[in-house]
N, C-alpha and C positions, 0 to 999 in steps of 0.2 A: 941498206936495202930494207931492213925490217921496219924502220921508221917510215920510209916512203910508202911501203905496202900498207902500213897501219893507217896513214892519212888517206890514201886512195880508197881503202875499204870503207872508212867512215863517210867519205864523200859519196861513194856509190850507194851506201845504205840510205843516207839522207836524201839522195836524189831519187832513189827508186820508190821510197814510201809515198811522196806526193804524186808521182806518176801513176802508181797503182791506185791511189784514191781517186784521181781524175778519171782513170779508165773505168773504175767501178761506177762513178757518177754518170759518165757518158752512157755506159751500157744500160743502167737503170732508166735514164731519161729516154733512150731509144726504145726500150721495151714498153715504157708507159705510152710513148707516142704511137707505137704500133697498136697497142691495145685501144687507144682512143680512135685510131683509124678504123679498126675492126668494129667498134661500137657504132661509129658513124655509118659504116657501110651497111650494117644490119639495120640501123634505124632508117636508112633511106628507102629500103624495100617496103612496098605497100603492105604486104602480108608477112607475118612471122613464119619463116621457113626453117625447119630443122636442118642442121648441117649435113645430114645424110642425104637429104633430098636435093641439096645444091649440086652434088656431084652427079646424081641420077637425073632423070627427066624432070622438067618443071611441072608443077601441078597445072591443071587446065584453067583454074580460076584466075591465074595471074595474067594480066594483059600483056600483049606482045611487046608493047613499048618498053615496059620495065625489063623484059628479058633482053631486049637489044641494048639497053643502057647498062645493065649490070653484067653482061656476059663477059666483058673483058676483065672485070675485076677479080673473078674467081679463078682465072687461069693462072 
């Protein structure tokens, strides 16, 4: 029993380490992709809007077309 447990524990350790590395890489790439999407979303708006004013009412200077296009992204 001891020898079998020793072998299985080594197999589990060697299997878990690459799985953890792959998970970390996937999480980092997803976070980078989300950051890139946020930068694109901010870049598409005509005027630079602070994040606090996104949740409140839009400034009057922004055209109504951009409000209609960007409204679904902030929800």
